N, CA and C of each residue as an Amber inpcrd file, in Angstrom:
protein
   444
 -25.8630000 -25.8520000  17.3770000 -26.8760000 -25.1270000  16.6460000
 -27.1670000 -25.8480000  15.3400000 -28.4380000 -25.8130000  14.9280000
 -28.8620000 -26.5040000  13.7160000 -28.2890000 -25.8270000  12.4810000
 -28.0230000 -26.6430000  11.5130000 -27.5060000 -26.1520000  10.2330000
 -28.5990000 -25.3720000   9.5020000 -28.2910000 -24.2250000   8.9300000
 -29.3170000 -23.4290000   8.2370000 -29.9000000 -24.1910000   7.0430000
 -31.1640000 -23.9070000   6.7540000 -31.8400000 -24.5290000   5.6120000
 -31.3330000 -23.8460000   4.3430000 -30.9140000 -24.6650000   3.3950000
 -30.3520000 -24.1270000   2.1570000 -31.3700000 -24.1900000   1.0210000
 -31.0380000 -23.4900000  -0.0570000 -31.8650000 -23.5360000  -1.2710000
 -31.8870000 -24.9700000  -1.7950000 -30.7680000 -25.6340000  -1.6680000
 -30.6720000 -27.0380000  -2.1190000 -31.6300000 -27.9260000  -1.3160000
 -31.7210000 -27.7060000   0.0120000 -32.6640000 -28.4610000   0.8470000
 -34.0990000 -28.2410000   0.3540000 -34.4270000 -26.9760000   0.0910000
 -35.7820000 -26.6390000  -0.3580000 -36.1090000 -27.3110000  -1.6950000
 -35.1660000 -27.2820000  -2.6210000 -35.3830000 -27.9150000  -3.9280000
 -35.5680000 -29.4250000  -3.7760000 -34.7420000 -30.0300000  -2.9340000
 -34.8390000 -31.4750000  -2.7260000 -36.1820000 -31.8450000  -2.1170000
 -36.6390000 -31.0620000  -1.1540000 -37.9360000 -31.3400000  -0.5270000
 -39.0480000 -31.2150000  -1.5540000 -39.0100000 -30.1510000  -2.3610000
 -40.0490000 -29.9760000  -3.3930000 -40.0370000 -31.1400000  -4.3810000
 -38.8640000 -31.5290000  -4.8300000 -38.7420000 -32.6010000  -5.8180000
 -39.2170000 -33.9350000  -5.2490000 -38.7360000 -34.2770000  -4.0670000
 -39.1070000 -35.5620000  -3.4620000 -40.5900000 -35.5890000  -3.0790000
 -41.1030000 -34.4710000  -2.6400000 -42.5300000 -34.3800000  -2.3200000
 -43.3560000 -34.6330000  -3.5810000 -42.9330000 -34.0400000  -4.6960000
 -43.6330000 -34.2230000  -5.9700000 -43.5960000 -35.6880000  -6.4090000
 -42.5810000 -36.4280000  -5.9970000 -42.4740000 -37.8510000  -6.3210000
 -43.3320000 -38.7160000  -5.3910000 -43.9680000 -38.0690000  -4.4100000
 -44.8400000 -38.8050000  -3.5060000 -44.1430000 -39.3870000  -2.2970000
 -42.9370000 -38.9440000  -2.0300000 -42.1950000 -39.4450000  -0.8640000
 -42.8030000 -38.9020000   0.4230000 -42.6960000 -39.7050000   1.4870000
 -43.2010000 -39.2680000   2.7950000 -42.2100000 -38.3080000   3.4360000
 -42.6650000 -37.6340000   4.4680000 -41.8080000 -36.7050000   5.1950000
 -40.5630000 -37.4170000   5.7120000 -40.7520000 -38.6030000   6.2890000
 -39.6070000 -39.3310000   6.8550000 -38.6570000 -39.8240000   5.7670000
 -39.2030000 -40.2380000   4.6210000 -38.3380000 -40.6550000   3.5110000
 -37.4900000 -39.4780000   3.0190000 -38.1220000 -38.3320000   2.9090000
 -37.3990000 -37.1370000   2.4670000 -36.3030000 -36.7890000   3.4770000
 -36.6420000 -36.8430000   4.7510000 -35.6570000 -36.5180000   5.7940000
 -34.4410000 -37.4360000   5.6950000 -34.6940000 -38.7390000   5.5230000
 -33.5670000 -39.6750000   5.4000000 -32.7450000 -39.3860000   4.1410000
 -33.4300000 -39.0850000   3.0450000 -32.7420000 -38.8570000   1.7730000
 -31.8440000 -37.6260000   1.8140000 -32.3380000 -36.5480000   2.4020000
 -31.5420000 -35.3030000   2.3930000 -30.6900000 -35.1310000   3.6440000
 -30.8380000 -36.0640000   4.5910000 -30.0080000 -36.0080000   5.7850000
 -30.3940000 -34.9130000   6.7610000 -31.6780000 -34.5980000   6.8000000
 -32.1830000 -33.5810000   7.7280000 -33.2410000 -34.2300000   8.6180000
 -33.6160000 -33.5470000   9.6720000 -34.6320000 -34.0850000  10.5730000
 -36.0130000 -33.9790000   9.9370000 -36.9290000 -34.8000000  10.4230000
 -38.3140000 -34.7450000   9.9410000 -38.9320000 -33.3930000  10.2690000
 -38.5590000 -32.8070000  11.4140000 -39.0780000 -31.4950000  11.7880000
 -38.6260000 -30.4310000  10.7840000 -37.3760000 -30.5190000  10.3390000
 -36.8620000 -29.5630000   9.3550000 -37.6070000 -29.7290000   8.0280000
 -37.8310000 -30.9720000   7.6190000 -38.5750000 -31.2240000   6.3840000
 -39.9930000 -30.6640000   6.5070000 -40.6250000 -30.8530000   7.6700000
 -41.9630000 -30.3040000   7.8870000 -41.9520000 -28.7830000   7.7900000
 -40.9490000 -28.1710000   8.3550000 -40.8360000 -26.7050000   8.3150000
 -40.6840000 -26.2220000   6.8770000 -39.8060000 -26.8770000   6.1290000
 -39.6110000 -26.5070000   4.7260000 -40.9150000 -26.6990000   3.9490000
 -41.5620000 -27.8300000   4.1490000 -42.8120000 -28.1200000   3.4360000
 -43.8620000 -27.0650000   3.7490000 -43.9910000 -26.7060000   5.0120000
 -44.9660000 -25.6830000   5.4180000 -44.6570000 -24.3470000   4.7320000
 -43.3990000 -23.9740000   4.7330000 -42.9880000 -22.7160000   4.1110000
 -43.1900000 -22.7340000   2.5940000 -43.0930000 -23.9210000   2.0070000
 -43.2570000 -24.0660000   0.5560000 -44.7170000 -24.3340000   0.1680000
 -45.5840000 -24.4370000   1.1670000 -47.0020000 -24.6980000   0.8810000
 -47.2860000 -26.1390000   0.5100000 -46.4470000 -27.0470000   0.9670000
 -46.6190000 -28.4700000   0.6810000 -47.2460000 -29.1640000   1.8850000
 -48.0230000 -30.1950000   1.6230000 -48.6440000 -30.9490000   2.7140000
 -48.3860000 -32.4290000   2.5050000 -48.2420000 -33.1300000   3.6010000
 -48.0940000 -34.5760000   3.5630000 -49.4290000 -35.1830000   3.9530000
 -49.9800000 -36.0110000   3.0740000 -51.3060000 -36.5840000   3.3320000
 -51.2160000 -38.0390000   3.7580000 -50.0720000 -38.4860000   4.1820000
 -49.9240000 -39.8790000   4.6150000 -50.8530000 -40.2360000   5.7460000
 -51.1490000 -39.2700000   6.6200000 -52.0490000 -39.5360000   7.7340000
 -53.4170000 -39.9790000   7.2590000 -53.8990000 -39.3610000   6.1860000
 -55.2010000 -39.7470000   5.6410000 -55.1490000 -41.1540000   5.0770000
 -54.0460000 -41.5070000   4.4270000 -53.9160000 -42.8700000   3.8850000
 -53.8760000 -43.8890000   5.0170000 -53.1530000 -43.5680000   6.0650000
 -53.0630000 -44.4820000   7.2060000 -54.4320000 -44.6360000   7.8670000
 -55.1450000 -43.5230000   8.0290000 -56.4770000 -43.5800000   8.6440000
 -57.4170000 -44.4280000   7.8020000 -57.3780000 -44.2680000   6.4840000
 -58.2470000 -45.0570000   5.6040000 -57.8870000 -46.5370000   5.6760000
 -56.5990000 -46.8390000   5.7160000 -56.1730000 -48.2350000   5.8000000
 -56.5930000 -48.8500000   7.1300000 -56.4730000 -48.0830000   8.2120000
 -56.8860000 -48.5700000   9.5290000 -58.3870000 -48.8220000   9.5630000
 -59.1480000 -47.9110000   8.9820000 -60.6040000 -48.0770000   8.9440000
 -60.9900000 -49.3090000   8.1300000 -60.3140000 -49.5210000   7.0100000
 -60.6050000 -50.6970000   6.1830000 -60.2560000 -51.9820000   6.9310000
 -59.1440000 -51.9780000   7.6330000 -58.7380000 -53.1680000   8.3960000
 -59.7220000 -53.4470000   9.5300000 -60.2110000 -52.3970000  10.1860000
 -61.1940000 -52.5590000  11.2530000 -62.4910000 -53.1430000  10.7100000
 -62.9340000 -52.6420000   9.5720000 -64.1600000 -53.1660000   8.9560000
 -63.9800000 -54.6160000   8.5420000 -62.8120000 -54.9450000   8.0020000
 -62.5290000 -56.3240000   7.6040000 -62.5330000 -57.2500000   8.8190000
 -61.9110000 -56.8160000   9.9020000 -61.8930000 -57.6310000  11.1230000
 -63.3000000 -57.8370000  11.6650000 -64.1270000 -56.7990000  11.6110000
 -65.5100000 -56.9230000  12.0790000 -66.2730000 -57.9290000  11.2350000
 -66.0820000 -57.8850000   9.9330000 -66.7600000 -58.8370000   9.0450000
 -66.2780000 -60.2570000   9.3130000 -64.9840000 -60.4110000   9.5550000
 -64.4450000 -61.7480000   9.8470000 -64.9620000 -62.2660000  11.1860000
 -65.0820000 -61.3660000  12.1860000 -65.6400000 -61.7860000  13.4780000
 -67.0800000 -62.2500000  13.3150000 -67.8550000 -61.5040000  12.5410000
 -69.2520000 -61.8830000  12.3340000 -69.3410000 -63.2350000  11.6250000
 -68.4960000 -63.4460000  10.6230000 -68.4600000 -64.7310000   9.9240000
 -68.0910000 -65.8550000  10.8890000 -67.0800000 -65.6260000  11.7110000
 -66.6620000 -66.6350000  12.6890000 -67.7930000 -66.9450000  13.6610000
 -68.4720000 -65.9110000  14.1590000 -69.5760000 -66.1190000  15.0980000
 -70.6840000 -66.9290000  14.4410000 -71.0310000 -66.5930000  13.2190000
 -72.0950000 -67.3230000  12.5220000 -71.6980000 -68.7710000  12.2470000
 -70.4590000 -68.9780000  11.8250000 -69.9990000 -70.3430000  11.5510000
 -69.9610000 -71.1760000  12.8370000 -69.5550000 -70.5660000  13.9330000
 -69.5310000 -71.2800000  15.2120000 -70.9440000 -71.6730000  15.6200000
 -71.8910000 -70.7680000  15.4640000 -73.2710000 -71.0810000  15.8210000
 -73.8450000 -72.1440000  14.9030000 -73.5720000 -72.0640000  13.6090000
 -74.0320000 -73.0990000  12.6780000 -73.4550000 -74.4580000  13.0680000
 -72.1710000 -74.4670000  13.4150000 -71.5440000 -75.7240000  13.8430000
 -72.1770000 -76.2630000  15.1130000 -72.4850000 -75.3590000  16.0550000
 -73.1210000 -75.7830000  17.3010000 -74.4870000 -76.3880000  17.0220000
 -75.2540000 -75.7460000  16.1680000 -76.5820000 -76.2770000  15.8300000
 -76.4640000 -77.6320000  15.1370000 -75.4500000 -77.7960000  14.3020000
 -75.2060000 -79.0970000  13.6590000 -74.8810000 -80.1710000  14.6840000
 -74.0910000 -79.8150000  15.6890000 -73.7460000 -80.7810000  16.7370000
 -74.9800000 -81.1450000  17.5610000 -75.8340000 -80.1590000  17.8410000
 -77.0590000 -80.4340000  18.5960000 -77.9240000 -81.4260000  17.8390000
 -78.0540000 -81.2570000  16.5360000 -78.8910000 -82.1710000  15.7590000
 -78.2990000 -83.5740000  15.7310000 -76.9860000 -83.6950000  15.8560000
 -76.3500000 -85.0120000  15.8570000 -76.5620000 -85.7510000  17.1770000
 -76.8550000 -85.0260000  18.2540000 -77.0430000 -85.7200000  19.5380000
 -78.2530000 -86.6360000  19.5010000 -79.3210000 -86.2390000  18.7720000
 -80.5290000 -87.0650000  18.7050000 -80.2620000 -88.3830000  18.0020000
 -79.3930000 -88.3940000  17.0100000 -79.1270000 -89.6210000  16.2670000
 -77.8680000 -90.3370000  16.6980000 -77.3250000 -89.9660000  17.8270000
 -76.0730000 -90.5800000  18.2880000 -76.2850000 -92.0520000  18.6030000
 -75.2800000 -92.8600000  18.3010000 -75.3700000 -94.3000000  18.5070000
 -75.1560000 -94.7000000  19.9630000 -74.5140000 -93.8450000  20.7280000
 -74.2640000 -94.1770000  22.1280000 -74.3650000 -92.9080000  22.9760000
 -74.4510000 -93.1250000  24.2650000 -74.5050000 -91.9890000  25.1860000
 -73.2030000 -91.1880000  25.1060000 -72.1000000 -91.8920000  24.9130000
 -70.8140000 -91.1970000  24.7990000 -70.7890000 -90.2920000  23.5660000
 -71.2830000 -90.8120000  22.4250000 -71.3350000 -89.9920000  21.2120000
 -72.2290000 -88.7720000  21.4230000 -73.3780000 -88.9710000  22.0730000
 -74.2970000 -87.8560000  22.3400000 -73.6080000 -86.8100000  23.2180000
 -72.8850000 -87.2760000  24.2410000 -72.1650000 -86.3590000  25.1180000
 -71.0760000 -85.6090000  24.3530000 -70.3650000 -86.3080000  23.4690000
 -69.3120000 -85.6650000  22.6780000 -69.8940000 -84.5790000  21.7640000
 -71.0330000 -84.8740000  21.1500000 -71.6880000 -83.8730000  20.2960000
 -72.1480000 -82.6740000  21.1310000 -72.6870000 -82.9530000  22.3050000
 -73.1470000 -81.8680000  23.1820000 -71.9680000 -81.0210000  23.6520000
 -70.8590000 -81.6610000  23.9550000 -69.6600000 -80.9300000  24.3720000
 -69.1380000 -80.0490000  23.2360000 -69.1320000 -80.5900000  22.0260000
 -68.6940000 -79.8150000  20.8690000 -69.6430000 -78.6380000  20.6380000
 -70.9320000 -78.8820000  20.7830000 -71.9200000 -77.8080000  20.5990000
 -71.7020000 -76.7060000  21.6230000 -71.4470000 -77.0980000  22.8420000
 -71.2160000 -76.0990000  23.8900000 -69.9640000 -75.2710000  23.6030000
 -68.9000000 -75.9340000  23.1990000 -67.6590000 -75.2170000  22.8970000
 -67.8690000 -74.2310000  21.7480000 -68.5710000 -74.6630000  20.7170000
 -68.8420000 -73.7740000  19.5860000 -69.7480000 -72.6180000  19.9900000
 -70.7010000 -72.8830000  20.8650000 -71.5800000 -71.8240000  21.3520000
 -70.7800000 -70.8030000  22.1560000 -69.8340000 -71.2660000  22.9430000
 -68.9930000 -70.3480000  23.7040000 -68.1390000 -69.4890000  22.7830000
 -67.6200000 -70.0790000  21.7070000 -66.8650000 -69.2970000  20.7260000
 -67.7740000 -68.2190000  20.1480000 -68.9850000 -68.6280000  19.7630000
 -69.9310000 -67.6690000  19.2020000 -70.2010000 -66.5340000  20.1910000
 -70.4760000 -66.8820000  21.4250000 -70.8140000 -65.8660000  22.4290000
 -69.6400000 -64.9240000  22.6860000 -68.4360000 -65.4570000  22.7610000
 -67.2620000 -64.6090000  23.0230000 -66.9760000 -63.6710000  21.8570000
 -67.0750000 -64.2010000  20.6460000 -66.8320000 -63.3550000  19.4790000
 -67.9270000 -62.2930000  19.3710000 -69.1650000 -62.6760000  19.6330000
 -70.2700000 -61.7140000  19.5870000 -70.1020000 -60.6400000  20.6540000
 -69.6630000 -61.0270000  21.8360000 -69.4430000 -60.0570000  22.9100000
 -68.3180000 -59.0940000  22.5310000 -67.2650000 -59.6030000  21.9420000
 -66.1790000 -58.7350000  21.4790000 -66.7080000 -57.7370000  20.4550000
 -67.5430000 -58.2050000  19.5560000 -68.1180000 -57.3060000  18.5510000
 -68.9870000 -56.2390000  19.2210000 -69.7500000 -56.6260000  20.2200000
 -70.5780000 -55.6450000  20.9300000 -69.7130000 -54.6340000  21.6670000
 -68.6530000 -55.0940000  22.3160000 -67.7770000 -54.1990000  23.0730000
 -67.0670000 -53.2060000  22.1770000 -66.7270000 -53.6320000  20.9720000
 -66.0170000 -52.7430000  20.0520000 -66.9750000 -51.9690000  19.1570000
 -68.2640000 -52.2510000  19.2970000 -69.2520000 -51.5290000  18.4940000
 -69.2850000 -51.9620000  17.0540000 -68.8030000 -53.1680000  16.7660000
 -68.7570000 -53.6300000  15.3800000 -69.6690000 -54.8160000  15.1330000
 -70.5350000 -55.1280000  16.0760000 -71.4290000 -56.2740000  15.9180000
 -72.6660000 -55.9190000  15.1340000 -73.3010000 -56.9470000  14.5880000
 -74.5560000 -56.7200000  13.8650000 -75.7110000 -56.8240000  14.8380000
 -76.8530000 -56.3220000  14.4380000 -78.0400000 -56.3680000  15.2930000
 -78.4930000 -57.8010000  15.5100000 -78.1820000 -58.6880000  14.5680000
 -78.6180000 -60.0730000  14.6850000 -77.8760000 -60.8620000  15.7450000
 -76.7440000 -60.3680000  16.2150000 -75.9440000 -61.1170000  17.1740000
 -76.6930000 -61.4350000  18.4390000 -77.4440000 -60.5010000  18.9890000
 -78.1340000 -60.7560000  20.2480000 -79.2280000 -61.8030000  20.0650000
 -79.9040000 -61.8030000  18.9250000 -80.9210000 -62.8200000  18.6580000
 -80.2700000 -64.1910000  18.5680000 -79.1340000 -64.2890000  17.9150000
 -78.4410000 -65.5640000  17.8130000 -77.9530000 -66.0270000  19.1830000
 -77.4960000 -65.0830000  20.0010000 -77.0670000 -65.4290000  21.3540000
 -78.2340000 -66.0130000  22.1580000 -79.4070000 -65.3940000  22.0670000
 -80.5730000 -65.8930000  22.8000000 -80.9500000 -67.2920000  22.3230000
 -80.8710000 -67.5240000  21.0120000 -81.1760000 -68.8520000  20.4760000
 -80.1850000 -69.8810000  21.0070000 -78.9110000 -69.5470000  20.9770000
 -77.8950000 -70.4780000  21.4800000 -78.0860000 -70.7330000  22.9700000
 -78.3830000 -69.6860000  23.7410000 -78.6150000 -69.8590000  25.1740000
 -79.8160000 -70.7590000  25.4300000 -80.8660000 -70.5960000  24.6350000
 -82.0630000 -71.4220000  24.8140000 -81.7800000 -72.8840000  24.4980000
 -80.9350000 -73.1260000  23.5020000 -80.6330000 -74.5040000  23.1180000
 -79.6330000 -75.1690000  24.0540000 -78.6200000 -74.4080000  24.4510000
 -77.4900000 -75.0300000  25.1420000 -77.1750000 -74.4410000  26.4990000
 -77.8970000 -73.4400000  26.9310000 -77.5880000 -72.7640000  28.1840000
 -76.5900000 -71.6580000  27.9330000 -76.4260000 -70.7590000  28.8810000
 -75.5150000 -69.6230000  28.7050000 -74.0870000 -70.0630000  28.4770000
 -73.4070000 -69.4050000  27.5720000 -71.9970000 -69.7140000  27.2990000
 -71.1600000 -69.3740000  28.5240000 -70.1990000 -70.2290000  28.7830000
 -69.3080000 -69.9810000  29.9090000 -69.8750000 -70.4920000  31.2230000
 -71.1440000 -70.8930000  31.2260000 -71.7430000 -71.4460000  32.4390000
 -71.1380000 -72.7980000  32.7330000 -71.1900000 -73.2140000  33.9700000
 -70.5890000 -74.4910000  34.3500000 -71.6880000 -75.4580000  34.7080000
 -72.3830000 -75.9610000  33.7010000 -73.4950000 -76.8840000  33.9330000
 -72.9700000 -78.3050000  33.9730000 -73.4980000 -79.0790000  34.8450000
 -73.1300000 -80.4810000  34.9570000 -74.0000000 -81.3010000  34.0120000
 -73.4670000 -82.4060000  33.5200000 -74.2430000 -83.3640000  32.7510000
 -74.4720000 -82.9760000  31.2960000 -73.7450000 -82.0000000  30.7770000
 -73.9240000 -81.6460000  29.3720000 -72.9350000 -82.4230000  28.5610000
């Protein structure tokens, strides 16, 4: 049977809660279960708002990742366009092929990152326009075209 909740437990929970400790930190400190700490907190009219902090941090991290994906997609497309422009001035057929291969690889990175953004609902409206431009210049990403 569980040990009864004491006045000392209640005081410790109130004090540690006032210090901003989490439910689990309080439980470890006073040697009681997290469920017991929750029960005491509820009875004392205390609430733990850590869930809101975690949700806000998760939302911020998701937004940051979306911004980084968009930056990566744009940089990959810019690099691909730079490689395409280098094919015209290439000194040899091999150099032209190498630039075209690099452009294709960068276009595929752009397309994959853009698709991930679309699937997760974090892409910008401009992504599809950039995809169409890349497809028009280099063919669809992931396609297996010969002679590129």
